[in-house]
Structures are given as C-alpha cells and as structure tokens.
Biopython code that builds the backbone (N, CA, C, O; Angstrom):
import numpy as np
from Bio.PDB.StructureBuilder import StructureBuilder

atoms = [
    (1, "UNK", "N", (-11.601, 0.454, 16.351)),
    (1, "UNK", "CA", (-11.122, 0.720, 15.405)),
    (1, "UNK", "C", (-10.875, -0.397, 14.650)),
    (1, "UNK", "O", (-10.262, -1.334, 15.161)),
    (2, "UNK", "N", (-11.369, -0.463, 13.174)),
    (2, "UNK", "CA", (-11.003, -1.549, 12.090)),
    (2, "UNK", "C", (-9.753, -1.214, 11.305)),
    (2, "UNK", "O", (-9.779, -0.100, 10.782)),
    (3, "UNK", "N", (-8.773, -1.868, 11.130)),
    (3, "UNK", "CA", (-7.789, -1.468, 10.359)),
    (3, "UNK", "C", (-7.356, -2.644, 9.464)),
    (3, "UNK", "O", (-7.206, -3.800, 9.859)),
    (4, "UNK", "N", (-7.151, -2.143, 8.050)),
    (4, "UNK", "CA", (-6.657, -3.123, 7.215)),
    (4, "UNK", "C", (-5.086, -2.784, 7.096)),
    (4, "UNK", "O", (-4.445, -1.773, 7.383)),
    (5, "UNK", "N", (-4.659, -4.259, 6.459)),
    (5, "UNK", "CA", (-3.183, -3.800, 6.215)),
    (5, "UNK", "C", (-3.022, -4.330, 4.886)),
    (5, "UNK", "O", (-3.400, -5.424, 4.466)),
    (6, "UNK", "N", (-2.344, -3.314, 4.214)),
    (6, "UNK", "CA", (-2.031, -3.744, 2.529)),
    (6, "UNK", "C", (-0.495, -3.776, 2.237)),
    (6, "UNK", "O", (0.199, -2.760, 2.207)),
    (7, "UNK", "N", (-0.068, -4.950, 2.041)),
    (7, "UNK", "CA", (1.588, -5.186, 1.731)),
    (7, "UNK", "C", (1.785, -5.400, 0.290)),
    (7, "UNK", "O", (1.003, -6.041, -0.412)),
    (8, "UNK", "N", (2.922, -4.806, -0.142)),
    (8, "UNK", "CA", (3.450, -5.036, -1.531)),
    (8, "UNK", "C", (4.544, -4.107, -1.680)),
    (8, "UNK", "O", (4.943, -3.387, -0.764)),
    (9, "UNK", "N", (5.008, -4.132, -2.809)),
    (9, "UNK", "CA", (6.202, -3.461, -3.150)),
    (9, "UNK", "C", (6.157, -1.756, -3.358)),
    (9, "UNK", "O", (7.035, -0.941, -3.073)),
    (10, "UNK", "N", (4.712, -1.509, -4.004)),
    (10, "UNK", "CA", (4.347, -0.440, -4.152)),
    (10, "UNK", "C", (5.557, 0.569, -4.733)),
    (10, "UNK", "O", (5.914, 1.640, -4.242)),
    (11, "UNK", "N", (6.109, -0.143, -6.003)),
    (11, "UNK", "CA", (7.132, 0.622, -6.811)),
    (11, "UNK", "C", (6.862, 1.222, -7.736)),
    (11, "UNK", "O", (6.896, 0.687, -8.844)),
    (12, "UNK", "N", (6.533, 2.437, -7.582)),
    (12, "UNK", "CA", (5.996, 3.305, -6.721)),
    (12, "UNK", "C", (4.405, 3.042, -6.552)),
    (12, "UNK", "O", (3.775, 2.394, -7.389)),
    (13, "UNK", "N", (3.797, 3.617, -5.366)),
    (13, "UNK", "CA", (2.386, 3.538, -5.229)),
    (13, "UNK", "C", (1.877, 4.367, -6.162)),
    (13, "UNK", "O", (2.418, 5.398, -6.562)),
    (14, "UNK", "N", (0.882, 3.943, -6.499)),
    (14, "UNK", "CA", (0.055, 4.630, -7.725)),
    (14, "UNK", "C", (-1.470, 4.463, -7.655)),
    (14, "UNK", "O", (-1.907, 3.640, -6.851)),
    (15, "UNK", "N", (-2.325, 5.169, -8.425)),
    (15, "UNK", "CA", (-3.574, 5.259, -8.364)),
    (15, "UNK", "C", (-4.492, 3.806, -8.235)),
    (15, "UNK", "O", (-5.456, 3.744, -7.472)),
    (16, "UNK", "N", (-4.132, 2.850, -8.942)),
    (16, "UNK", "CA", (-4.693, 1.446, -8.748)),
    (16, "UNK", "C", (-4.591, 0.994, -7.318)),
    (16, "UNK", "O", (-5.495, 0.377, -6.755)),
    (17, "UNK", "N", (-3.322, 1.366, -6.688)),
    (17, "UNK", "CA", (-3.246, 0.719, -5.139)),
    (17, "UNK", "C", (-3.938, 1.494, -4.451)),
    (17, "UNK", "O", (-4.375, 1.011, -3.407)),
    (18, "UNK", "N", (-4.242, 2.749, -4.722)),
    (18, "UNK", "CA", (-5.347, 3.633, -3.971)),
    (18, "UNK", "C", (-6.698, 3.255, -4.067)),
    (18, "UNK", "O", (-7.510, 3.255, -3.142)),
    (19, "UNK", "N", (-6.881, 2.956, -5.157)),
    (19, "UNK", "CA", (-8.353, 2.665, -5.522)),
    (19, "UNK", "C", (-8.701, 1.264, -4.806)),
    (19, "UNK", "O", (-9.706, 1.149, -4.105)),
    (20, "UNK", "N", (-7.871, 0.293, -5.015)),
    (20, "UNK", "CA", (-7.946, -1.123, -4.443)),
    (20, "UNK", "C", (-8.252, -0.768, -2.779)),
    (20, "UNK", "O", (-9.288, -1.182, -2.260)),
    (21, "UNK", "N", (-7.336, -0.034, -2.068)),
    (21, "UNK", "CA", (-7.249, 0.106, -0.755)),
    (21, "UNK", "C", (-8.637, 0.772, -0.126)),
    (21, "UNK", "O", (-9.179, 0.514, 0.949)),
    (22, "UNK", "N", (-9.045, 1.757, -1.202)),
    (22, "UNK", "CA", (-10.219, 2.495, -0.841)),
    (22, "UNK", "C", (-11.470, 1.806, -1.043)),
    (22, "UNK", "O", (-12.472, 2.087, -0.385)),
    (23, "UNK", "N", (-11.444, 0.874, -1.975)),
    (23, "UNK", "CA", (-12.670, 0.066, -2.221)),
    (23, "UNK", "C", (-12.989, -1.075, -0.870)),
    (23, "UNK", "O", (-14.072, -1.313, -0.336)),
    (24, "UNK", "N", (-11.673, -1.633, -0.576)),
    (24, "UNK", "CA", (-11.603, -2.739, 0.426)),
    (24, "UNK", "C", (-11.984, -2.002, 1.611)),
    (24, "UNK", "O", (-12.899, -2.536, 2.238)),
    (25, "UNK", "N", (-11.453, -0.725, 2.178)),
    (25, "UNK", "CA", (-11.905, 0.023, 2.935)),
    (25, "UNK", "C", (-13.489, 0.448, 3.560)),
    (25, "UNK", "O", (-13.953, 0.575, 4.693)),
    (26, "UNK", "N", (-14.014, 0.585, 2.189)),
    (26, "UNK", "CA", (-15.490, 0.861, 2.233)),
    (26, "UNK", "C", (-16.208, -0.556, 2.554)),
    (26, "UNK", "O", (-16.929, -0.691, 3.542)),
    (27, "UNK", "N", (-15.963, -1.549, 1.678)),
    (27, "UNK", "CA", (-16.577, -2.755, 1.608)),
    (27, "UNK", "C", (-16.571, -3.299, 3.046)),
    (27, "UNK", "O", (-17.590, -3.729, 3.586)),
    (28, "UNK", "N", (-15.360, -3.256, 3.636)),
    (28, "UNK", "CA", (-15.096, -3.889, 5.002)),
    (28, "UNK", "C", (-15.506, -3.103, 6.192)),
    (28, "UNK", "O", (-15.372, -3.686, 7.267)),
    (29, "UNK", "N", (-15.978, -1.900, 6.214)),
    (29, "UNK", "CA", (-16.189, -0.979, 6.961)),
    (29, "UNK", "C", (-14.724, -0.654, 7.814)),
    (29, "UNK", "O", (-14.686, -0.658, 9.045)),
    (30, "UNK", "N", (-13.651, -0.402, 7.033)),
    (30, "UNK", "CA", (-12.677, -0.258, 8.026)),
    (30, "UNK", "C", (-12.356, 1.323, 8.492)),
    (30, "UNK", "O", (-12.916, 2.171, 7.798)),
    (31, "UNK", "N", (-11.794, 1.651, 9.230)),
    (31, "UNK", "CA", (-11.478, 2.978, 9.589)),
    (31, "UNK", "C", (-10.112, 3.469, 8.755)),
    (31, "UNK", "O", (-9.974, 4.609, 8.309)),
    (32, "UNK", "N", (-9.286, 2.563, 8.649)),
    (32, "UNK", "CA", (-7.859, 2.888, 8.206)),
    (32, "UNK", "C", (-7.372, 1.909, 7.399)),
    (32, "UNK", "O", (-7.777, 0.799, 7.745)),
    (33, "UNK", "N", (-6.514, 1.903, 6.270)),
    (33, "UNK", "CA", (-5.626, 1.154, 5.610)),
    (33, "UNK", "C", (-4.329, 1.565, 5.932)),
    (33, "UNK", "O", (-3.993, 2.718, 5.661)),
    (34, "UNK", "N", (-3.365, 0.607, 6.600)),
    (34, "UNK", "CA", (-2.191, 0.880, 6.754)),
    (34, "UNK", "C", (-1.396, -0.098, 5.406)),
    (34, "UNK", "O", (-1.605, -1.259, 5.056)),
    (35, "UNK", "N", (-0.536, 0.828, 4.935)),
    (35, "UNK", "CA", (0.305, 0.152, 3.741)),
    (35, "UNK", "C", (1.460, -0.433, 4.285)),
    (35, "UNK", "O", (1.990, 0.118, 5.249)),
    (36, "UNK", "N", (1.874, -1.339, 3.873)),
    (36, "UNK", "CA", (3.649, -1.909, 4.282)),
    (36, "UNK", "C", (4.123, -2.186, 3.166)),
    (36, "UNK", "O", (3.744, -3.095, 2.427)),
    (37, "UNK", "N", (5.047, -1.360, 2.961)),
    (37, "UNK", "CA", (5.916, -1.707, 1.651)),
    (37, "UNK", "C", (6.904, -2.954, 1.990)),
    (37, "UNK", "O", (7.547, -2.981, 3.039)),
    (38, "UNK", "N", (6.963, -3.909, 1.082)),
    (38, "UNK", "CA", (7.979, -4.916, 1.255)),
    (38, "UNK", "C", (9.344, -4.547, 1.127)),
    (38, "UNK", "O", (9.693, -3.520, 0.546)),
    (39, "UNK", "N", (10.155, -5.385, 1.673)),
    (39, "UNK", "CA", (11.611, -5.015, 1.506)),
    (39, "UNK", "C", (12.132, -5.165, 0.136)),
    (39, "UNK", "O", (11.879, -4.289, -0.690)),
    (40, "UNK", "N", (12.867, -6.241, -0.194)),
    (40, "UNK", "CA", (13.547, -6.469, -1.398)),
    (40, "UNK", "C", (13.090, -7.953, -1.623)),
    (40, "UNK", "O", (13.602, -8.922, -1.061)),
    (41, "UNK", "N", (12.055, -7.999, -2.523)),
    (41, "UNK", "CA", (11.432, -9.029, -2.834)),
    (41, "UNK", "C", (12.372, -9.792, -3.865)),
    (41, "UNK", "O", (12.854, -9.172, -4.813)),
    (42, "UNK", "N", (12.616, -11.087, -3.677)),
    (42, "UNK", "CA", (13.375, -11.976, -4.622)),
    (42, "UNK", "C", (13.290, -12.299, -5.940)),
    (42, "UNK", "O", (14.221, -12.654, -6.662)),
    (43, "UNK", "N", (11.807, -12.125, -6.317)),
    (43, "UNK", "CA", (11.497, -12.232, -7.490)),
    (43, "UNK", "C", (11.030, -10.943, -8.292)),
    (43, "UNK", "O", (10.098, -10.878, -9.093)),
    (44, "UNK", "N", (11.858, -9.972, -7.909)),
    (44, "UNK", "CA", (11.945, -8.784, -8.331)),
    (44, "UNK", "C", (13.463, -8.336, -8.821)),
    (44, "UNK", "O", (14.197, -7.980, -7.899)),
    (45, "UNK", "N", (13.936, -8.314, -9.940)),
    (45, "UNK", "CA", (15.448, -7.994, -10.463)),
    (45, "UNK", "C", (15.617, -6.574, -10.390)),
    (45, "UNK", "O", (16.749, -6.147, -10.161)),
    (46, "UNK", "N", (14.473, -5.616, -10.583)),
    (46, "UNK", "CA", (14.713, -4.180, -10.792)),
    (46, "UNK", "C", (14.825, -3.472, -9.433)),
    (46, "UNK", "O", (14.177, -3.860, -8.461)),
    (47, "UNK", "N", (15.592, -2.512, -9.395)),
    (47, "UNK", "CA", (15.806, -1.477, -8.139)),
    (47, "UNK", "C", (14.618, -1.049, -7.788)),
    (47, "UNK", "O", (13.825, -0.704, -8.664)),
    (48, "UNK", "N", (14.297, -0.998, -6.513)),
    (48, "UNK", "CA", (12.921, -0.424, -6.188)),
    (48, "UNK", "C", (13.136, 0.909, -6.058)),
    (48, "UNK", "O", (14.275, 1.331, -5.857)),
    (49, "UNK", "N", (12.107, 1.701, -6.155)),
    (49, "UNK", "CA", (11.821, 3.235, -5.727)),
    (49, "UNK", "C", (12.340, 3.350, -4.359)),
    (49, "UNK", "O", (12.380, 2.354, -3.637)),
    (50, "UNK", "N", (12.738, 4.495, -3.958)),
    (50, "UNK", "CA", (13.170, 5.012, -2.541)),
    (50, "UNK", "C", (11.830, 4.739, -1.753)),
    (50, "UNK", "O", (10.696, 4.833, -2.222)),
    (51, "UNK", "N", (12.190, 4.366, -0.407)),
    (51, "UNK", "CA", (10.902, 4.097, 0.563)),
    (51, "UNK", "C", (10.137, 5.368, 0.777)),
    (51, "UNK", "O", (8.964, 5.340, 1.149)),
    (52, "UNK", "N", (10.787, 6.481, 0.546)),
    (52, "UNK", "CA", (9.937, 7.473, 0.776)),
    (52, "UNK", "C", (8.798, 7.454, -0.547)),
    (52, "UNK", "O", (7.615, 7.489, -0.208)),
    (53, "UNK", "N", (8.970, 7.423, -1.378)),
    (53, "UNK", "CA", (7.913, 7.015, -2.460)),
    (53, "UNK", "C", (7.116, 5.828, -2.514)),
    (53, "UNK", "O", (6.318, 5.694, -3.442)),
    (54, "UNK", "N", (7.241, 4.913, -1.592)),
    (54, "UNK", "CA", (6.520, 3.798, -1.379)),
    (54, "UNK", "C", (5.674, 3.723, -0.253)),
    (54, "UNK", "O", (4.685, 2.992, -0.319)),
    (55, "UNK", "N", (5.915, 4.376, 0.786)),
    (55, "UNK", "CA", (5.282, 4.076, 2.082)),
    (55, "UNK", "C", (3.923, 4.194, 2.088)),
    (55, "UNK", "O", (3.252, 3.409, 2.758)),
    (56, "UNK", "N", (3.301, 5.261, 1.289)),
    (56, "UNK", "CA", (1.854, 5.592, 1.166)),
    (56, "UNK", "C", (1.324, 6.213, 2.369)),
    (56, "UNK", "O", (0.126, 6.151, 2.643)),
    (57, "UNK", "N", (2.148, 6.790, 3.071)),
    (57, "UNK", "CA", (1.601, 7.535, 4.312)),
    (57, "UNK", "C", (0.521, 8.547, 3.982)),
    (57, "UNK", "O", (0.713, 9.451, 3.169)),
    (58, "UNK", "N", (-0.594, 8.377, 4.621)),
    (58, "UNK", "CA", (-1.586, 9.537, 4.451)),
    (58, "UNK", "C", (-2.557, 9.251, 3.575)),
    (58, "UNK", "O", (-3.439, 10.097, 3.424)),
    (59, "UNK", "N", (-2.615, 7.870, 2.726)),
    (59, "UNK", "CA", (-3.410, 7.988, 1.629)),
    (59, "UNK", "C", (-4.272, 6.822, 1.995)),
    (59, "UNK", "O", (-3.784, 5.911, 2.663)),
    (60, "UNK", "N", (-5.622, 6.783, 1.575)),
    (60, "UNK", "CA", (-6.522, 5.860, 1.853)),
    (60, "UNK", "C", (-6.823, 5.788, 3.219)),
    (60, "UNK", "O", (-7.208, 4.678, 3.586)),
    (61, "UNK", "N", (-6.754, 6.662, 4.076)),
    (61, "UNK", "CA", (-7.012, 6.306, 5.528)),
    (61, "UNK", "C", (-8.158, 7.081, 5.921)),
    (61, "UNK", "O", (-8.599, 6.993, 7.067)),
]
sb = StructureBuilder()
sb.init_structure("model")
sb.init_model(0)
sb.init_chain("A")
sb.init_seg("    ")
for serial, (resi, resn, name, xyz) in enumerate(atoms, 1):
    if name == "N":
        sb.init_residue(resn, " ", resi, " ")
    sb.init_atom(name, np.array(xyz, "f"), 0.0, 1.0, " ", f" {name:<3s}", serial, name[0])
structure = sb.get_structure()
C-alpha cells in the first residue's frame, strides 16, 4: 500500500487542500493520503479552528 502524508494547519481544511491531495494521490499512484494537522505553529498568531474541523478524516482517500 502506498500512502502519502500531507501536513499543515488546515485552519480549516478547504477545497484547495483536498484538490492538492487528490492530484498528488493520482500523480503518485497513492492508495491513500493521510492528513496531519499541525499543533500550534509559532508563526501564526490567530487561534486555530477546533481539531475536529482540521483533521481531514475521510477526505481524499
């Protein structure tokens, strides 16, 4: 099984994240993409969306 990892804040996850993940999945012949939301990045001052809104579970897989 070929798996891709996609990290970012996904604050919140949106269509562009999904489009990029799907394109990479197709180009690299991946079976699955796993989204890995970042914790609290030091370069972002604003509050992050709740983790449940950022995990991307079930998308682009």
